[in-house]
N, C-alpha and C positions, 0 to 999 in steps of 0.2 A: 220175841224179836227174831223172826225168821227161823231158820234151822241151823243156827250157830252151834258149833261144838267146840268146847275148850279142852285142850290137852296140856298137861303139865309135863314139860320136858326139861332135861338138864343139858344145856348147850355148853360145850367146851370148844371154843374157837381159839385157834392159835395161828396167827399170821406173822410171817417174817418178811418185811418189805425191804427192797433194795433199790438204790438209784445210783446212776453214774453218768457222767457226761465228758465229752472231749471235743476240742475244737481247734481250729487254726485260722490264721489270717495271712493273706498274701497281698503285698502291695503291687498293683498293676500300673504304677506311676500315674500317667495322665488319666487313666480310666477310673482310678479310685482303689478301694480295698475290696478284695474278695474274701468273704468269711464263710466258714463251714463249721457247723456244730451238729453233733449227734448226741442223743441222750436216751437212756433207758430208765424206766421207772416202773414200779409196781405199787398197787394200792389195794388195801383191804376193802371189802364191802362195808358200806356205812350201816349203822344199826337200823336205819329206816329201810334200807334195801333188803335186810335180812328179816326183820321182825314186824314190819307194817302189816296191819290186818284190820283196817277200818277207815273211818272218815278223816281225810286231810282237810281240816277246817278252812285253811287259807285258800285252797284251790277248789273246794267243794267237789272233791273226787274221792272215791274209795280206792285205797292203795293196798296191794297185796305184796308182801315180801316173799322171799324164797330162801329158806335156810340152806339150800344146796349151792348157793352162789360161791364161786371161787375168786381168788385174787385176779384183778385186772392188770394186765401188763401192756406197756406201750413203748415203742421205739420210734423216736422222732428225729428227723434230719431236716436241717435248715441250711440253705445256701443263699447268701445275700451279696449284693454288690452295693457299696456305699461310696458316694462321692461328695466331698465337701469343697465348695469353691467360695470366692469372696462374697458373692451376692445370692447364692443359691446352694442347695444341697439336696440329694435324693438318696433313697434306699429302696432297692427292689429285692424282695425276699421270696423265695419259693420254699414251701414246707410240705412235708409228707409225714404223717403219723400212722403207724400200723399198730393195731390193737389185737391182743389175744384175750379171749374171755371178756369181751366188752359188755359192761353192765348198762342196761337201758330200761326205761319205763315205757311200756307200750299198752295200748288198749287191749282188754281181754276179749275173748271170742264173743262173750255175751254182750259186752259193750256198756250196758247200763245195769245199775243195781237199783231195783224198785222195791226192795224189802223194807225200807224205812218209810218215813212220812213224805218222801219226795223221791225223785229220780236223780241218781248221781252217776256220773261217768265212772267206769271202773277200769283201773290200770293195774298191771302186774309187772314187777321187776323180773327181767329175764336176762339171759346171757347169750351173746352171739360168739361163736367160736373165733371168727375173724371179722375185723372192721378196719376201715382206712379213711382218713381225712386228708385231702390234698388241696393246696391253694397257693395263691400268689398275692402278696401285699406290696403296694406301691405307696411311697411317701415322698412328696415333693414339697420343698419349702423354698420360697422366693422372697427376698428382701426387696420391697417396693420403693423404699426411700433411699 
């Protein structure tokens, strides 16, 4: 079956995760409530992200883990304006999350694994030093009756 090599290794992984959050709310009277929340969290790599080395049957892809993955850390801030009235209400939220050591599953340089009885897309778990997600959510509810 191709040129697969098996290694017996003794893996000792020790992760200490931490999370914390803080927030506040200010009433702007006729404009509604302004809310701010910030949170920090860390997460350990999942077993699949560390140890995968073969076919993922549900996705029909070959996944490769990486034993060198470190904990992923995220700092998220959300600012929202919320207004509740008799016949309507709305929430507008802006959010920004900054990651350190972001874990992602990306295509390999080779792209395809054709060593088996078919061609499978090949993916590798990797880590980005920095990543960020930013967005705005709008929720509007109106009572029509």
